[in-house]
C-alpha positions as CSV (number, residue, x, y, z in Angstrom):
1,M,-10.3,-229.5,130.4
2,S,-10.2,-225.7,129.8
3,T,-7.0,-225.5,131.9
4,A,-5.4,-228.3,129.8
5,K,-6.5,-226.5,126.6
6,D,-5.0,-223.2,127.9
7,A,-1.7,-224.9,128.7
8,A,-1.7,-226.6,125.3
9,R,-2.4,-223.4,123.5
10,A,0.4,-221.6,125.4
11,A,2.8,-224.4,124.5
12,K,1.9,-224.2,120.8
13,D,2.2,-220.4,120.8
14,S,5.7,-220.6,122.3
15,D,8.5,-219.9,119.7
16,A,11.0,-221.7,121.9
17,F,8.8,-224.8,122.2
18,R,8.1,-224.8,118.5
19,L,11.9,-224.8,117.9
20,A,12.3,-227.7,120.3
21,A,9.5,-229.6,118.5
22,R,11.2,-229.0,115.1
23,I,14.4,-230.3,116.5
24,G,12.4,-233.4,117.5
25,F,11.4,-233.9,113.8
26,I,15.1,-233.8,112.9
27,V,15.9,-236.4,115.5
28,V,13.1,-238.7,114.2
29,G,14.5,-238.2,110.7
30,L,18.0,-239.1,111.7
31,I,16.9,-242.2,113.6
32,H,15.0,-243.4,110.5
33,I,18.0,-242.7,108.3
34,M,20.2,-244.8,110.5
35,I,17.6,-247.6,110.8
36,G,17.3,-247.6,107.0
37,S,21.1,-247.8,106.6
38,F,21.3,-250.7,109.0
39,A,18.5,-252.5,107.1
40,V,20.5,-252.0,103.8
41,S,23.6,-253.4,105.5
42,I,21.7,-256.5,106.7
43,A,20.3,-257.0,103.1
44,L,23.9,-256.9,101.8
45,G,25.1,-259.4,104.3
46,G,26.1,-257.2,107.2
47,G,25.1,-257.2,110.8
48,G,23.6,-254.9,113.4
49,D,20.1,-254.2,114.7
50,A,17.8,-252.3,112.4
51,D,15.7,-250.7,115.2
52,Q,15.8,-247.9,117.7
53,D,18.0,-249.6,120.2
54,G,20.5,-250.5,117.5
55,V,20.6,-246.8,116.6
56,M,21.1,-245.8,120.3
57,Q,23.9,-248.3,120.7
58,A,25.7,-246.9,117.6
59,I,25.3,-243.3,118.8
60,R,26.6,-244.2,122.3
61,Q,29.8,-245.5,120.8
62,S,30.7,-242.1,119.4
63,P,33.0,-239.7,121.3
64,I,30.1,-237.5,122.3
65,G,27.5,-240.2,122.4
66,G,26.1,-239.3,125.8
67,L,25.5,-235.7,124.8
68,L,23.9,-236.7,121.5
69,L,21.6,-239.1,123.3
70,A,20.6,-236.4,125.7
71,I,19.8,-234.1,122.8
72,I,17.8,-236.9,121.1
73,A,15.8,-237.5,124.3
74,A,15.1,-233.8,124.8
75,G,13.9,-233.4,121.2
76,L,11.6,-236.4,121.3
77,V,10.1,-235.3,124.6
78,A,9.4,-231.9,123.2
79,L,7.8,-233.5,120.1
80,A,5.7,-235.8,122.3
81,V,4.5,-232.8,124.4
82,W,3.7,-231.0,121.1
83,Q,1.5,-234.0,120.0
84,I,-0.3,-234.0,123.3
85,A,-0.9,-230.3,123.1
86,T,-2.3,-230.9,119.6
87,A,-4.6,-233.6,120.9
88,F,-6.1,-231.2,123.5
89,L,-6.8,-228.6,120.8
90,V,-8.7,-230.9,118.4
91,T,-11.9,-229.1,117.5
92,D,-14.0,-231.5,115.4
93,R,-17.7,-231.2,116.2
94,A,-18.3,-235.0,116.1
95,D,-17.2,-236.5,119.4
96,T,-16.2,-239.8,117.8
97,K,-14.0,-238.2,115.3
98,K,-12.5,-235.8,117.9
99,W,-11.6,-238.6,120.3
100,G,-10.3,-240.7,117.5
101,K,-7.9,-238.0,116.5
102,R,-6.9,-237.5,120.2
103,V,-6.1,-241.2,120.6
104,K,-4.0,-241.0,117.5
105,F,-2.0,-238.0,118.8
106,F,-1.6,-239.6,122.2
107,G,-0.4,-242.8,120.6
108,I,2.2,-240.9,118.5
109,A,3.3,-239.0,121.7
110,L,3.7,-242.3,123.5
111,S,5.9,-243.8,120.8
112,Y,8.2,-240.7,120.9
113,L,8.4,-241.0,124.7
114,V,9.3,-244.7,124.5
115,V,12.2,-243.9,122.1
116,A,13.2,-240.9,124.4
117,G,13.3,-243.4,127.3
118,L,15.6,-245.6,125.3
119,A,17.9,-242.7,124.6
120,V,18.1,-241.9,128.3
121,I,18.8,-245.5,129.2
122,F,21.7,-245.7,126.7
123,A,23.0,-242.3,127.7
124,F,23.5,-243.5,131.3
125,G,25.3,-246.7,130.1
126,G,22.4,-249.1,130.2
127,S,21.0,-251.2,127.5
128,A,17.6,-252.3,126.2
129,H,16.4,-254.6,123.5
130,S,13.1,-254.0,121.8
131,E,13.1,-257.5,120.4
132,K,13.2,-259.0,123.8
133,A,10.6,-256.6,125.1
134,S,8.2,-257.6,122.3
135,Q,8.9,-261.3,123.0
136,T,8.4,-260.8,126.8
137,L,5.1,-259.0,126.2
138,S,4.0,-261.8,123.9
139,A,5.0,-264.5,126.4
140,V,3.1,-262.7,129.3
141,L,0.0,-262.4,127.2
142,L,0.1,-265.9,125.9
143,A,0.2,-267.2,129.5
144,A,-2.8,-265.0,130.6
145,P,-6.5,-265.8,130.1
146,A,-7.7,-264.5,126.8
147,G,-4.1,-263.6,126.1
148,V,-4.2,-264.9,122.6
149,V,-7.1,-262.6,121.8
150,L,-5.3,-259.6,123.3
151,L,-2.1,-260.4,121.4
152,V,-4.1,-260.6,118.1
153,I,-5.7,-257.3,118.9
154,I,-2.3,-255.7,119.5
155,G,-0.9,-257.2,116.3
156,A,-3.9,-256.1,114.3
157,T,-3.7,-252.6,115.7
158,V,0.0,-252.3,114.9
159,A,-0.6,-253.7,111.4
160,G,-3.5,-251.3,111.0
161,V,-1.2,-248.4,111.8
162,G,1.2,-249.7,109.1
163,I,-1.6,-249.9,106.6
164,G,-2.5,-246.3,107.5
165,F,1.0,-245.2,106.6
166,I,0.8,-247.0,103.3
167,V,-2.5,-245.5,102.4
168,S,-1.3,-242.1,103.4
169,G,1.7,-242.6,101.1
170,F,-0.4,-243.6,98.1
171,T,-3.0,-240.9,98.6
172,R,-0.5,-238.3,99.7
173,G,-2.6,-237.7,102.8
174,F,0.5,-236.5,104.7
175,K,0.4,-233.3,102.7
176,K,-2.2,-231.9,105.2
177,L,0.6,-231.9,107.8
178,L,2.7,-229.5,105.9
179,H,2.9,-225.9,104.7
180,L,4.6,-226.9,101.4
181,P,6.8,-224.3,99.6
182,S,5.4,-222.6,96.6
183,D,8.4,-223.5,94.4
184,T,7.6,-226.5,92.3
185,A,10.9,-228.4,92.6
186,P,11.2,-228.4,96.4
187,R,7.5,-229.0,96.8
188,E,7.5,-232.1,94.5
189,G,10.7,-233.3,96.1
190,I,9.2,-233.3,99.6
191,V,6.0,-234.9,98.4
192,T,8.1,-237.7,96.6
193,F,10.0,-238.3,99.8
194,G,6.7,-238.5,101.6
195,V,5.2,-241.0,99.2
196,I,8.3,-243.3,99.3
197,G,8.9,-242.9,103.0
198,Y,5.3,-243.4,104.2
199,I,5.0,-246.6,102.1
200,A,8.3,-248.0,103.4
201,K,7.5,-247.1,107.0
202,G,4.1,-248.6,106.6
203,I,5.5,-251.9,105.3
204,A,7.9,-252.1,108.3
205,V,5.2,-251.3,110.9
206,A,2.6,-253.6,109.3
207,V,5.0,-256.6,109.2
208,T,5.8,-255.9,112.9
209,G,2.1,-256.2,113.7
210,V,1.8,-259.4,111.6
211,L,4.5,-261.0,113.7
212,F,2.5,-260.4,116.8
213,V,-0.5,-262.2,115.2
214,I,1.8,-265.1,114.1
215,A,3.1,-265.4,117.7
216,A,-0.5,-265.6,118.9
217,F,-1.6,-268.3,116.5
218,T,1.6,-270.4,116.8
219,D,1.9,-269.9,120.6
220,D,5.5,-268.8,120.0
221,P,6.4,-265.5,121.7
222,D,9.8,-265.6,119.9
223,A,8.0,-264.9,116.6
224,S,7.2,-261.4,117.7
225,S,10.7,-259.9,117.3
226,G,10.1,-256.2,116.9
227,L,11.1,-253.9,114.1
228,D,14.5,-255.6,113.6
229,G,12.8,-259.0,113.3
230,A,10.2,-257.6,111.0
231,L,12.8,-256.3,108.6
232,R,14.8,-259.4,108.8
233,S,11.7,-261.5,108.0
234,L,11.6,-259.8,104.6
235,L,14.7,-261.8,103.7
236,D,12.6,-264.9,103.6
237,L,10.5,-263.5,100.7
238,P,11.4,-264.1,97.0
239,L,14.2,-261.7,96.2
240,G,14.3,-261.0,100.0
241,P,17.6,-259.1,100.0
242,V,16.3,-256.8,97.3
243,V,13.0,-256.3,99.1
244,L,14.8,-255.5,102.4
245,C,17.2,-253.1,100.6
246,V,14.3,-251.3,99.0
247,V,12.5,-251.0,102.3
248,G,15.7,-249.8,104.0
249,V,16.2,-247.1,101.4
250,G,12.6,-246.1,101.8
251,L,13.0,-245.8,105.6
252,A,16.0,-243.5,105.0
253,V,13.9,-241.5,102.6
254,Y,11.2,-241.3,105.3
255,G,13.9,-239.8,107.6
256,L,14.7,-237.2,104.9
257,F,10.9,-236.4,104.8
258,C,10.9,-235.9,108.6
259,I,13.8,-233.5,108.4
260,A,12.0,-231.6,105.7
261,R,8.9,-231.7,107.9
262,S,10.9,-229.9,110.6
263,R,10.9,-226.9,108.3
264,Y,7.5,-227.1,106.7
265,S,5.3,-228.7,109.4
266,R,2.0,-227.0,110.2
267,M,2.8,-225.6,113.7
């Protein structure tokens, strides 16, 4: 463990690696801005996929799509390694709390690596569909012994992550991640972006988790349709297009917060 901690500390002390991780935050921000814009487009009657693979597909169609996807993958990998390094350097005295934080950081790192993998796949001309991946996972679990229970646990976990985002937005708990500027205007602007963005991100993630639970109880793997399906399901609510438009704008604001975080993150 000491060797891992030494490597983690060396990574976090590297200016070059810090720069790469900050670029990773910018990448995450741009991805959320694009997802948010796609969600608004859907709310207004347009098409497209409001998820990570929809973003990758749109980027690949640009003249330098391959290069952009490579930069996205590199930034996300750097950010994932940064999260892993942070996990190894957690210093809480209570083992339960320490390992809880480590699991959180490892989970965040895994999510970045998954999106980085998508970027690589699209960069080399391949394709992937998170909606089909979610449905396939649900189908496999529903066909397995105790699969319904496992699918409910997955859904509840994802929904719990979403609720955590919402709570962090309302309580402004995300502020502990930042070295906020001393000037009032930019500080309050960043905090406002965080409040709006975290709540919108939390809603999207929580609904994604709920769809897994619905798939488990209805024995319908097609119900778990990933982020795009979760956002589209908001259209079924009263004033659905308005709700989806608001959440889409909120996701774009979360993207702006991530870009600001690239500058003010505690690193």
